C-alpha positions as CSV (number, residue, x, y, z in Angstrom):
1,M,-10.5,-200.8,-113.3
2,V,-12.2,-197.5,-112.7
3,T,-15.2,-195.8,-114.1
4,S,-15.1,-192.5,-115.4
5,P,-16.5,-189.1,-114.3
6,N,-19.8,-187.8,-115.5
7,R,-19.5,-191.8,-117.5
8,H,-20.9,-195.4,-116.9
9,D,-18.4,-197.3,-118.3
10,L,-15.2,-198.4,-117.4
11,V,-11.5,-198.1,-118.2
12,F,-8.1,-198.5,-116.5
13,P,-6.1,-195.9,-114.7
14,K,-4.5,-193.5,-117.7
15,G,-3.0,-190.5,-118.0
16,G,0.1,-188.0,-119.3
17,W,3.5,-188.5,-117.4
18,E,5.6,-185.6,-116.0
19,D,8.7,-184.6,-117.4
20,D,10.1,-185.7,-114.2
21,E,9.0,-189.2,-114.6
22,T,9.3,-192.4,-116.3
23,V,6.6,-193.9,-118.2
24,L,6.6,-196.6,-115.6
25,E,6.5,-194.4,-112.6
26,A,3.5,-192.1,-114.3
27,A,1.8,-195.6,-114.7
28,S,2.3,-196.4,-110.7
29,R,1.3,-192.4,-109.6
30,E,-2.2,-193.4,-112.8
31,A,-3.1,-196.2,-110.4
32,M,-2.8,-194.6,-107.3
33,E,-4.3,-191.2,-108.1
34,E,-7.5,-192.8,-110.1
35,A,-8.3,-196.3,-108.5
36,G,-6.4,-195.9,-105.2
37,V,-3.5,-198.6,-105.6
38,K,-0.6,-199.3,-105.3
39,G,1.9,-202.5,-106.3
40,S,4.2,-204.3,-108.1
41,L,4.5,-202.8,-111.9
42,R,5.8,-205.3,-114.3
43,E,8.3,-203.5,-116.4
44,V,7.4,-204.5,-120.2
45,P,4.3,-203.3,-121.1
46,L,1.3,-205.5,-122.5
47,G,1.3,-203.9,-126.0
48,V,1.8,-199.6,-126.8
49,W,-1.7,-198.3,-128.4
50,E,-1.8,-195.2,-130.6
51,F,-4.8,-193.6,-129.8
52,R,-6.6,-190.0,-130.0
53,S,-7.1,-187.7,-127.1
54,K,-9.4,-184.9,-126.5
55,S,-7.5,-183.5,-123.9
56,S,-4.3,-183.8,-126.4
57,I,-6.0,-182.0,-129.0
58,S,-4.5,-178.8,-129.9
59,S,-6.8,-175.6,-131.0
60,S,-5.0,-175.1,-134.0
61,C,-5.7,-178.4,-135.0
62,N,-8.1,-180.0,-137.3
63,E,-9.3,-183.5,-137.7
64,E,-7.2,-184.3,-140.5
65,D,-4.1,-183.1,-139.1
66,E,-1.7,-184.7,-137.4
67,C,-1.7,-183.2,-134.1
68,F,-5.3,-183.9,-133.8
69,G,-4.9,-185.8,-130.1
70,G,-2.8,-188.3,-131.5
71,C,-1.2,-190.1,-128.4
72,K,0.7,-193.2,-127.2
73,G,-1.1,-195.4,-124.5
74,Y,1.4,-198.1,-122.8
75,M,-0.3,-200.4,-120.9
76,F,1.5,-202.3,-118.1
77,A,0.2,-204.9,-115.8
78,L,0.2,-204.2,-112.0
79,E,0.2,-206.5,-109.2
80,V,-1.9,-205.2,-106.6
81,T,-0.1,-205.2,-103.3
82,E,-2.4,-202.3,-101.4
83,E,-5.5,-200.6,-101.4
84,L,-6.0,-197.2,-100.4
85,E,-9.3,-196.3,-98.2
86,D,-9.0,-192.5,-99.5
87,W,-6.9,-191.6,-102.8
88,P,-7.0,-188.4,-104.7
89,E,-10.2,-188.8,-107.4
90,R,-12.2,-191.2,-104.7
91,E,-14.9,-188.7,-105.3
92,N,-14.8,-188.9,-108.8
93,R,-13.9,-192.2,-109.9
94,E,-15.4,-195.8,-108.3
95,R,-13.0,-198.8,-108.4
96,K,-14.0,-202.0,-109.7
97,W,-12.3,-205.4,-109.1
98,L,-13.4,-207.3,-112.5
99,S,-12.8,-211.4,-113.6
100,V,-10.9,-210.9,-117.6
101,K,-14.1,-212.0,-119.2
102,E,-15.9,-209.1,-117.0
103,A,-13.3,-206.5,-117.7
104,L,-13.4,-207.1,-121.7
105,E,-16.9,-207.0,-121.8
106,L,-17.3,-203.9,-120.1
107,C,-14.1,-201.6,-121.2
108,R,-15.0,-198.7,-123.1
109,Y,-11.5,-198.7,-125.2
110,E,-10.7,-201.5,-127.9
111,W,-6.9,-201.1,-127.6
112,M,-7.6,-201.7,-123.5
113,Q,-9.1,-205.0,-124.5
114,R,-6.6,-206.1,-126.3
115,A,-4.5,-205.3,-123.6
116,L,-6.2,-207.8,-121.6
117,E,-6.3,-210.3,-124.6
118,E,-2.4,-209.4,-124.2
119,F,-2.4,-210.2,-120.4
120,L,-4.2,-213.4,-120.7
121,R,-1.6,-214.6,-123.2
122,V,1.5,-213.7,-121.3
123,M,-0.5,-215.2,-118.2
124,Q,-0.9,-218.5,-120.2
125,E,3.0,-218.3,-121.4
126,E,4.4,-217.9,-117.8
127,E,2.2,-220.7,-116.1
128,E,3.5,-222.9,-118.7
129,E,7.0,-222.2,-118.4
130,E,6.3,-222.5,-114.3
131,E,5.0,-226.1,-114.9
132,E,8.2,-226.6,-117.0
133,K,10.5,-225.3,-114.5
134,K,8.5,-227.6,-112.2
135,L,8.7,-230.1,-114.3
136,R,12.2,-230.1,-115.2
137,T,13.2,-229.8,-111.3
138,E,11.5,-233.0,-110.5
139,E,13.4,-234.9,-113.2
140,E,16.8,-233.3,-111.4
141,T,15.9,-234.5,-108.0
142,V,15.1,-238.1,-109.7
143,Q,17.9,-238.2,-111.3
144,D,20.4,-237.1,-108.5
145,D,18.7,-239.3,-106.3
146,S,19.1,-242.2,-108.5
147,S,23.0,-241.5,-109.0
148,K,23.4,-242.2,-105.0
149,L,21.8,-245.8,-105.0
150,Q,24.8,-248.8,-104.6
151,E,24.4,-252.3,-105.0
152,C,21.3,-254.1,-103.4
153,Q,22.2,-257.4,-101.8
154,I,19.1,-259.8,-102.1
155,D,18.1,-262.0,-99.2
156,P,15.6,-264.2,-100.4
157,C,13.0,-262.9,-97.9
158,Y,14.4,-259.5,-97.8
159,C,15.9,-256.5,-100.1
160,F,18.2,-254.2,-98.2
161,V,20.0,-251.4,-99.6
162,V,22.9,-250.6,-98.6
163,N,24.2,-247.2,-97.6
């Protein structure tokens, strides 16, 4: 997470995307610009949330109007593979590494908290799927090994497996 300029609370890197980039490219760029990290983004968003943004309010809008800062936020999980020593917004933001529990407590926006909760759910599902896959592989290995067994000749003192 990163600090916001002139505030003490924390947010995830966020921002708009340029006309020539995809939402995933924008998410990667924002992570690098605001937090100084690079990595591998999961292609499926943790969620899509609608929120109001002061930066997207048209001067001709009233608070009751639909054009009053309506935005969609796409949250993606990023597996960080590189931390940069220097990054574009380093002077304005501080990068903070937190546990999910700490992040839930310190995160400014409720929609970001929901993204964290979804992240936990997805990680638990993947962990369970990996465990099931591991068990299936072990069962298949045992079945394969048992099909290779041949008759055993039993001597009163010893048991030999003949291949």
